[in-house]
Structure formats: C-alpha cells, structure tokens
C-alpha atoms as a printed R data frame, in Angstrom:
    type eleno elety resid chain resno      x       y       z
1   ATOM     1    CA   MET     A     1 70.667 267.818 -21.875
2   ATOM     2    CA   ASN     A     2 73.161 270.501 -20.915
3   ATOM     3    CA   ILE     A     3 74.101 270.373 -17.216
4   ATOM     4    CA   SER     A     4 75.639 273.167 -15.122
5   ATOM     5    CA   GLN     A     5 78.887 272.570 -13.232
6   ATOM     6    CA   GLU     A     6 76.994 273.048  -9.927
7   ATOM     7    CA   THR     A     7 74.486 270.316 -10.773
8   ATOM     8    CA   PHE     A     8 77.332 268.033 -11.795
9   ATOM     9    CA   ASP     A     9 79.305 268.690  -8.584
10  ATOM    10    CA   GLU     A    10 76.256 267.941  -6.417
11  ATOM    11    CA   ASN     A    11 75.060 264.791  -8.187
12  ATOM    12    CA   TYR     A    12 77.856 262.799  -9.760
13  ATOM    13    CA   HIS     A    13 79.191 259.465  -8.544
14  ATOM    14    CA   GLN     A    14 82.134 257.375  -9.667
15  ATOM    15    CA   GLU     A    15 82.431 253.699 -10.547
16  ATOM    16    CA   HIS     A    16 85.142 251.567 -12.152
17  ATOM    17    CA   TRP     A    17 84.057 252.337 -15.741
18  ATOM    18    CA   THR     A    18 83.896 256.104 -15.163
19  ATOM    19    CA   LEU     A    19 87.291 256.121 -13.419
20  ATOM    20    CA   THR     A    20 88.878 254.914 -16.665
21  ATOM    21    CA   ALA     A    21 87.590 258.181 -18.244
22  ATOM    22    CA   PRO     A    22 86.572 256.614 -21.573
23  ATOM    23    CA   LEU     A    23 86.309 258.867 -24.609
24  ATOM    24    CA   PHE     A    24 83.493 258.833 -27.152
25  ATOM    25    CA   GLY     A    25 82.263 260.863 -30.121
26  ATOM    26    CA   ARG     A    26 83.450 261.197 -33.705
27  ATOM    27    CA   GLN     A    27 86.494 263.159 -32.535
28  ATOM    28    CA   ASN     A    28 86.858 261.504 -29.113
29  ATOM    29    CA   GLN     A    29 85.629 264.774 -27.659
30  ATOM    30    CA   LEU     A    30 83.259 263.262 -25.063
31  ATOM    31    CA   LYS     A    31 84.881 262.287 -21.763
32  ATOM    32    CA   VAL     A    32 82.826 260.327 -19.219
33  ATOM    33    CA   LEU     A    33 83.030 262.038 -15.829
34  ATOM    34    CA   GLY     A    34 80.685 260.030 -13.614
35  ATOM    35    CA   PHE     A    35 77.099 258.871 -13.318
36  ATOM    36    CA   ASN     A    36 73.937 260.438 -11.949
37  ATOM    37    CA   GLY     A    37 71.128 258.038 -11.207
38  ATOM    38    CA   ARG     A    38 69.148 256.188 -13.833
39  ATOM    39    CA   PHE     A    39 66.999 256.802 -16.875
40  ATOM    40    CA   GLN     A    40 64.434 254.012 -16.926
41  ATOM    41    CA   LYS     A    41 66.699 250.973 -16.339
42  ATOM    42    CA   GLU     A    42 69.986 252.454 -17.592
43  ATOM    43    CA   LYS     A    43 72.485 254.605 -15.732
44  ATOM    44    CA   LEU     A    44 72.781 258.208 -16.844
45  ATOM    45    CA   TYR     A    45 76.375 259.334 -17.243
46  ATOM    46    CA   PHE     A    46 77.797 262.827 -17.151
47  ATOM    47    CA   VAL     A    47 79.999 263.534 -20.166
48  ATOM    48    CA   LYS     A    48 82.021 266.638 -20.960
49  ATOM    49    CA   CYS     A    49 82.436 267.698 -24.571
50  ATOM    50    CA   ALA     A    50 85.816 269.275 -25.292
51  ATOM    51    CA   ILE     A    51 84.361 271.115 -28.314
52  ATOM    52    CA   CYS     A    52 81.096 272.387 -26.808
53  ATOM    53    CA   SER     A    53 82.824 273.537 -23.620
54  ATOM    54    CA   CYS     A    54 84.698 276.082 -25.776
55  ATOM    55    CA   ASP     A    55 81.397 277.924 -26.400
56  ATOM    56    CA   PRO     A    56 80.013 278.823 -22.959
57  ATOM    57    CA   ASP     A    57 77.331 281.114 -24.446
58  ATOM    58    CA   LEU     A    58 75.690 278.106 -26.081
59  ATOM    59    CA   TYR     A    59 76.639 275.165 -23.871
60  ATOM    60    CA   GLY     A    60 77.729 276.510 -20.496
61  ATOM    61    CA   ASP     A    61 80.365 274.173 -19.075
62  ATOM    62    CA   GLY     A    62 79.843 271.627 -21.869
63  ATOM    63    CA   ILE     A    63 78.557 268.903 -19.528
64  ATOM    64    CA   PHE     A    64 75.748 266.669 -20.815
65  ATOM    65    CA   THR     A    65 74.036 263.426 -19.806
66  ATOM    66    CA   SER     A    66 73.764 260.209 -21.791
67  ATOM    67    CA   THR     A    67 73.313 256.494 -21.322
68  ATOM    68    CA   LYS     A    68 76.238 254.129 -21.854
69  ATOM    69    CA   ALA     A    69 74.363 252.405 -24.698
70  ATOM    70    CA   ASN     A    70 73.952 255.686 -26.565
71  ATOM    71    CA   LEU     A    71 77.621 256.580 -26.098
72  ATOM    72    CA   VAL     A    72 78.782 253.157 -27.298
73  ATOM    73    CA   ALA     A    73 76.400 253.442 -30.288
74  ATOM    74    CA   GLY     A    74 78.132 256.699 -31.290
75  ATOM    75    CA   LYS     A    75 75.317 259.063 -30.350
76  ATOM    76    CA   GLU     A    76 76.486 262.470 -29.206
77  ATOM    77    CA   PRO     A    77 74.313 264.224 -26.590
78  ATOM    78    CA   CYS     A    78 75.871 267.616 -27.307
79  ATOM    79    CA   GLY     A    79 76.012 270.280 -30.003
80  ATOM    80    CA   CYS     A    80 78.361 268.076 -32.061
81  ATOM    81    CA   SER     A    81 75.461 265.778 -32.912
82  ATOM    82    CA   PRO     A    82 74.279 265.851 -36.553
83  ATOM    83    CA   SER     A    83 70.851 266.901 -35.234
84  ATOM    84    CA   PRO     A    84 71.368 268.523 -31.835
85  ATOM    85    CA   LYS     A    85 68.429 269.317 -29.571
86  ATOM    86    CA   ARG     A    86 68.520 273.063 -28.987
87  ATOM    87    CA   THR     A    87 66.715 275.230 -26.494
88  ATOM    88    CA   GLU     A    88 64.988 278.427 -27.570
89  ATOM    89    CA   LYS     A    89 67.868 280.477 -26.145
90  ATOM    90    CA   GLN     A    90 70.508 278.400 -27.993
91  ATOM    91    CA   LEU     A    91 68.659 278.673 -31.301
92  ATOM    92    CA   SER     A    92 68.324 282.418 -30.778
93  ATOM    93    CA   ILE     A    93 72.097 282.765 -30.266
94  ATOM    94    CA   ILE     A    94 72.866 280.659 -33.361
95  ATOM    95    CA   LEU     A    95 70.458 282.639 -35.562
96  ATOM    96    CA   ASP     A    96 71.863 285.927 -34.294
97  ATOM    97    CA   ARG     A    97 75.420 284.780 -35.125
98  ATOM    98    CA   ILE     A    98 74.532 283.516 -38.622
99  ATOM    99    CA   LEU     A    99 72.506 286.567 -39.576
100 ATOM   100    CA   SER     A   100 74.951 289.151 -38.225
101 ATOM   101    CA   LEU     A   101 77.676 287.695 -40.471
102 ATOM   102    CA   LYS     A   102 75.447 288.330 -43.510
103 ATOM   103    CA   GLY     A   103 74.399 291.891 -42.581
104 ATOM   104    CA   TYR     A   104 71.025 290.944 -41.096
105 ATOM   105    CA   ARG     A   105 69.645 291.286 -37.610
106 ATOM   106    CA   PHE     A   106 67.633 288.615 -35.817
107 ATOM   107    CA   THR     A   107 64.583 290.354 -34.341
108 ATOM   108    CA   GLY     A   108 63.086 287.395 -32.483
109 ATOM   109    CA   PHE     A   109 60.728 284.471 -32.887
110 ATOM   110    CA   ASN     A   110 57.261 284.996 -34.326
111 ATOM   111    CA   GLY     A   111 54.577 282.875 -32.697
112 ATOM   112    CA   ASP     A   112 55.066 279.709 -30.677
113 ATOM   113    CA   TYR     A   113 58.520 278.128 -30.462
114 ATOM   114    CA   LYS     A   114 58.587 275.014 -32.700
115 ATOM   115    CA   LYS     A   115 62.306 274.271 -32.749
116 ATOM   116    CA   LYS     A   116 63.722 274.684 -36.299
117 ATOM   117    CA   SER     A   117 60.219 275.211 -37.736
118 ATOM   118    CA   THR     A   118 59.763 278.413 -35.737
119 ATOM   119    CA   ARG     A   119 59.142 281.520 -37.814
120 ATOM   120    CA   CYS     A   120 61.819 284.151 -37.205
121 ATOM   121    CA   GLY     A   121 61.909 287.873 -37.734
122 ATOM   122    CA   VAL     A   122 64.849 289.138 -39.771
123 ATOM   123    CA   TYR     A   123 65.829 292.732 -40.572
124 ATOM   124    CA   CYS     A   124 68.055 293.492 -43.571
125 ATOM   125    CA   GLU     A   125 70.488 296.285 -42.651
126 ATOM   126    CA   THR     A   126 71.288 296.975 -46.329
127 ATOM   127    CA   HIS     A   127 67.731 297.421 -47.627
128 ATOM   128    CA   GLY     A   128 65.886 298.307 -44.417
129 ATOM   129    CA   GLN     A   129 63.399 295.464 -44.938
130 ATOM   130    CA   ASN     A   130 61.792 293.108 -42.397
131 ATOM   131    CA   TYR     A   131 61.298 289.460 -43.356
132 ATOM   132    CA   ASN     A   132 60.079 286.227 -41.835
133 ATOM   133    CA   ASN     A   133 61.671 282.865 -42.438
134 ATOM   134    CA   THR     A   134 61.929 279.558 -40.602
135 ATOM   135    CA   ALA     A   135 64.938 278.886 -38.419
136 ATOM   136    CA   SER     A   136 65.890 275.875 -40.553
137 ATOM   137    CA   MET     A   137 65.911 277.964 -43.748
138 ATOM   138    CA   ILE     A   138 68.066 280.620 -42.118
139 ATOM   139    CA   ILE     A   139 70.514 277.995 -40.825
140 ATOM   140    CA   SER     A   140 70.766 276.192 -44.174
141 ATOM   141    CA   LEU     A   141 70.723 279.254 -46.483
142 ATOM   142    CA   GLY     A   142 71.715 282.116 -44.195
143 ATOM   143    CA   THR     A   143 69.653 284.688 -46.106
144 ATOM   144    CA   ALA     A   144 66.195 286.154 -45.989
145 ATOM   145    CA   CYS     A   145 66.108 289.405 -48.015
146 ATOM   146    CA   LYS     A   146 64.756 288.982 -51.536
147 ATOM   147    CA   PHE     A   147 66.586 292.116 -52.703
148 ATOM   148    CA   CYS     A   148 69.945 290.760 -51.481
149 ATOM   149    CA   GLY     A   149 69.214 287.451 -53.216
150 ATOM   150    CA   TYR     A   150 68.339 289.237 -56.464
151 ATOM   151    CA   GLU     A   151 71.483 291.380 -56.378
152 ATOM   152    CA   SER     A   152 73.754 288.410 -55.731
153 ATOM   153    CA   SER     A   153 72.210 286.421 -58.591
154 ATOM   154    CA   LYS     A   154 72.624 289.175 -61.220
155 ATOM   155    CA   GLY     A   155 76.379 289.010 -61.573
156 ATOM   156    CA   PRO     A   156 78.234 290.597 -64.512
157 ATOM   157    CA   ARG     A   157 76.738 289.980 -67.954
158 ATOM   158    CA   VAL     A   158 79.042 288.780 -70.727
159 ATOM   159    CA   ALA     A   159 78.676 290.627 -74.035
160 ATOM   160    CA   ASP     A   160 76.809 288.777 -76.809
161 ATOM   161    CA   SER     A   161 79.776 289.138 -79.187
162 ATOM   162    CA   GLU     A   162 82.078 287.350 -76.705
163 ATOM   163    CA   VAL     A   163 79.644 284.453 -76.334
164 ATOM   164    CA   ILE     A   164 79.168 284.161 -80.128
165 ATOM   165    CA   ASN     A   165 82.940 284.197 -80.708
166 ATOM   166    CA   SER     A   166 83.453 281.465 -78.085
167 ATOM   167    CA   PHE     A   167 80.799 279.322 -79.837
168 ATOM   168    CA   LEU     A   168 82.473 279.816 -83.231
169 ATOM   169    CA   ARG     A   169 85.957 279.079 -81.784
170 ATOM   170    CA   SER     A   170 84.679 275.760 -80.413
171 ATOM   171    CA   GLY     A   171 84.417 274.484 -84.010
172 ATOM   172    CA   SER     A   172 80.981 273.014 -83.354
173 ATOM   173    CA   PHE     A   173 79.148 275.573 -85.497
174 ATOM   174    CA   PRO     A   174 79.608 276.589 -89.172
175 ATOM   175    CA   ILE     A   175 81.070 280.096 -89.603
176 ATOM   176    CA   ASP     A   176 77.891 281.398 -91.269
177 ATOM   177    CA   THR     A   177 75.670 280.400 -88.258
178 ATOM   178    CA   VAL     A   178 73.504 283.297 -87.073
179 ATOM   179    CA   PHE     A   179 73.024 283.544 -83.317
180 ATOM   180    CA   THR     A   180 70.134 285.489 -81.817
181 ATOM   181    CA   ARG     A   181 69.050 286.111 -78.274
182 ATOM   182    CA   SER     A   182 65.668 284.608 -77.431
183 ATOM   183    CA   VAL     A   183 63.055 286.886 -75.931
184 ATOM   184    CA   GLU     A   184 62.118 285.867 -72.392
185 ATOM   185    CA   ASP     A   185 58.458 285.334 -71.624
186 ATOM   186    CA   THR     A   186 57.939 287.279 -68.382
187 ATOM   187    CA   SER     A   187 54.140 287.139 -68.401
188 ATOM   188    CA   GLY     A   188 54.253 283.854 -66.467
C-alpha cells in the first residue's frame, strides 16, 4: 500500500531494527524507515523505495508498508514487484503512457474496474479508430489497432527471382528444379 508522507510523519515509530535502516529488494532499493502498528500479529513497517519515489505521479512519496517477514522473504510491496498491486488511477496513468508512445490515446475504462482484466477504450490517432482491449493485453503488447498491426506485419516483399536464386546458390537443389508459388486458400 502506498502511504503519503503526512501519514508516515503522523504514525511512524522507531525501534532498534529500524534505526539500523536495513535495505531490501532486488536492488536494495527498499529502506526501512520505522513501524506503524501491527497487521494481525506482525508489525507493519514503513519502507521507502528509491526507485518508486522517482515517479511521484504513480507512487507519491514512494513510501509503502510491509511486514518484516515479507521483506526478509524478498517480497517487494512497491511498483518494483513482479506483480504489483495497482490502483485504478495508477493503471490509468500506465496505460496512458504506454499508448501515447505508440500513437494511441487511452479513452478510459469500460465497465467495472477489474484490475488488469478491465476492458479499456483505445483510440488510434493514425486510423481514427476506437478499440477495446484488456489492460493486460495493452501492457504486454502495447497495441490495439488491427490496421496498425496489419501494416507492421506486411513488411517489404522479396522478389521471387531473388528467393529462387538463393535456393539454387545453397546447393541443396538441382539446377533444373522448378519453383512455383503456392496459391493461398483464403476461403477459410
């Protein structure tokens, strides 16, 4: 959970372990700042992520809470986690960033918010088309427009004579081999 600096200032306490300012995370980016009460039987610790704090739009001050057991086990409570828990606002910012780099515009969520399974509206600036896709598909593929996908897959076509000559040069075919292009079945 992302914590504001005000909440941290009002609620943190120090103890011997937190005064040593231990570091955790795959890149030692999580610094323990203090503790704030308990979660079930375990103390909840405030940690500041050096990486997430560099993106205040997504993570505010970069302060999160975690138990000592989770920190020691290598679990990251922040955006550095392999599967971070994101709020609707955070996911919206991420989708907007990804899509704007590809020439699309994020137009909002369609229906109820279901984390990465949420359907998202996407507008293609190039083709003037609206599309829907899930947040997870947009994050993993970064595209939504079928026309853009078709154009990028076409690529330049190599002449038949060049392909035939490369086959013959390989020495795997007799010189009198006749090559023909097969007719595609598009009735499918």
